[in-house]
N, C-alpha and C positions, 0 to 999 in steps of 0.2 A: 244235114250232117258235116261239120267242119274236115278236111280232109288232112291228111300228114303232114304237109306242106306248112299248111299255116300254122299247125301245131313246132315244126319244125324252126317257121319263121322266127317264131316268140320263143322258143329256147335259145336262138341264136341274137336275140336283141340286149346290147349293152347291159341291163340288167340280170334280166333272168339269167343269162350265161356265165356271171361270177357265181352264180347261188347253184347249193348242193342239187346232186340231182334228184333226192327225194322230196323236197322243200319245189323244185321246177314241176315236175309230177304232182304235187300237191296243187299248185297254182291253175296250173292247165285242167286239172280235173271239176274242181270246181265252178270252173267262168263258165261263159258263153261267149261262140263271135255272133255277131249283127250288124245290119249294114244301115246306116242313118242319111236323110236326105240333105242334100246341103241347105245350108240355113238349118238347120235343129240345132238347136240349144242343147249341150250335153248336160251342162248349172250352169248356175248365176251365180254374181257374190249375194251371200247372204243364205243360199240356200242350206239344207242342211246337210249335214255326211253322206255321202251316198257310197257309190261301186268305185273304185278304182278301174283305169280303164288303158289299154295299150293300140294305137293307132297299128292297123294293121295295112290299111291301104289309103291314099286322102292325103287332105292336112286338114285341122284345127286352124281359128284363132283364138289366142290367148287375149285377153281385155282384163285390164286392169280399170276403176273406176280411177275418175278424178273426185275434188272437193263436192264437186256439183253433182256427182254420182251418175255421169257419162261417163259411157263404156269405152278405152282407148285402146286398138293395140298395142300392144308391147311384143306379144314373141306368136311362131308357128310351130307347131305340131308338129311333126313327119313321121312316113313307117321307121316301128320303134321304138317311140318314145311312148314311155310309162308315165301317167300323172292321176294328182286326185288321191292321194295315199294321204300327204300331209292331217289333211281336215279327218280322214279315217283314225290315225294314231290318236287324236287329241279331243276326237268328238266336237268339234267347234264346225258355225258355219264354214262353207266355202270364199276364198279371199278372191276369186277370179271367177272371169266371165268365159267361156270355152262353146266357140260356138264351128260348127262343119262348115267348111268354106266351100267345099267338094264332097258329093258321095261317101261317106267313110263306109269303110270296113272297120269293124272296132273288136275285141276281145273285152269283154266287162266281166269283172271279178268282184259281186256284190258283198253287199258290208258281209252280211251272217257270213259269208263263208269267208271271207277276211280272216277273222274272229275264229271259224272253223281252223285255220291254217296253222294263226298264232295257240290257241289251245289245243293242237293235235301233241300229246306229250312227246310223241315220237319224233318231232321237231321245231319244239315250240322254239329252243334257245336261237336255233338258223334263224327260224322266223324273223324275230325281233330284229336280228342285223340287218336279214336281207327287205327288210322293209328300211330300218332306219336309213341304209345306203341308196334307197330307191330318194331317199328326201335329201341326202348330201348330191345325190349327181346333180337333180335339178336345182339347188342350191347354188353348185357350179355354173349353174346356166344365166342366172340371176346375177353373181359376182362377175362372170363373163360381158353381161350387158354397159356394168358400171364401169369395166375396164375399157371397154371398147370408146364410152359415152367422153370417155379421156383422152382421147385421139386428137390431136393436138390437126393436123392435116384435115380440112375439110372432105377434100376426096376421099382421104384414105377412111376416115368414120364412114361413109357410106358406102366403103366399100366391106366393109369387117358386118356391118348391120345386114349385108346382103348376102353377105356369106353364111350369116348366123341366123336368119331367118330363110336359106336354103340348107340348113342343118348343117354347116360345114365350118363351127368355128368353136363346139364343143366336143371334140375329139371323137364325134360318133363314129362308129365301126360302121353303122349300115349309113349309106351315102348313095342319092339318086344321082346320076352322072350328069341330068341337066335340068335340076328340081327348076317349078313354077311356085312363084309367089305371090300369092293374092293383095292387090293391097293397091291403093291410091296414090299418086305421089306426094298429095297431104300429109298421108297417112307415115309414110318413107320420110318424109321432110321433120316429121316430128320425132319420131324415132333416130334420127342422124343427129337432132339439134339445129336443123339448117330449115333457111326458107324455099320454098315451093323452086322460085326461079332457080334457086342455086342446083339443088336436086334433082330440075329439067335437068340444069346443062350440065351435069355429069352421067345422067343417062344417054342424051343422044347421042355423046360422047362413047360413051361403050357402045351402045346399039351400032355407028358407025362404024367402030372395028370390029364388030361380029362379036362379045364378048356376052349379050344380053340381045333380048327379044324383046320388044315393048308393043302392048297390048293396051284396052282398055278395061284398064285396076286390074293387071295382070303385067306381072313380066315373066319371062323365063333365063336363069344362066345358063348360057349355051359353052361357056370355055370358065368353068369357078377357078381352073389352075391359074388361069393369067386375076383372076382379083387374087387369090392367097399368095403368089408371088408378090405381087406388090404390096402385100398388108407385111407377110413375112421380111423384106427389106425394109418397112418403114423401121418393124421394133427392132429386126437386128440394129439401126442405124440410130434407134431413138432408144435402147436398151439402159 
């Protein structure tokens, strides 16, 4: 049985806290908490529409498929992130692959329960607006990805990607003090449109400055504020 603090956590997420209390109550009453192991595929490209979810603890990798159908990391979902709603509203197959990078605690809202929330006459109008708002919030993340890729300075572009993967580039209210990011240097190089050697040079400079810690296929952002200031300074000078 989930305790009150877990439900309070969900009420404080960027999406749900903007909704009327009656809508929050309906969502929390109809969903359930579960724990998933590292490596678990939550859903894959082409899967039928299913539940929407929120990360309570842990983090998950979002991958998009290349033209050859190869999944490539594109984003990391962190505590407080809700996802999976777009495929539900339009009843179309999933567009991305989501995999648990570590053990996850999740809140799951099944498809039938989403329909029940929408069809409940007491919050029908609010429900449509609330679900649509989440689509827009997730669209903002995609817009941010494109924005960061247009940063011409290669170091700053790498900083911006690291901040986004750590949850610091989309105006999120729930921020981890020292987020861990699970990815290989080759993946970061693709995301920042840089060579592996260039990314390696940037990461080792940050490690020497004690801004990050590097481990095998994982790094920890120890001082996000340093990266934030570097990116903000660049944006001020190139606005």
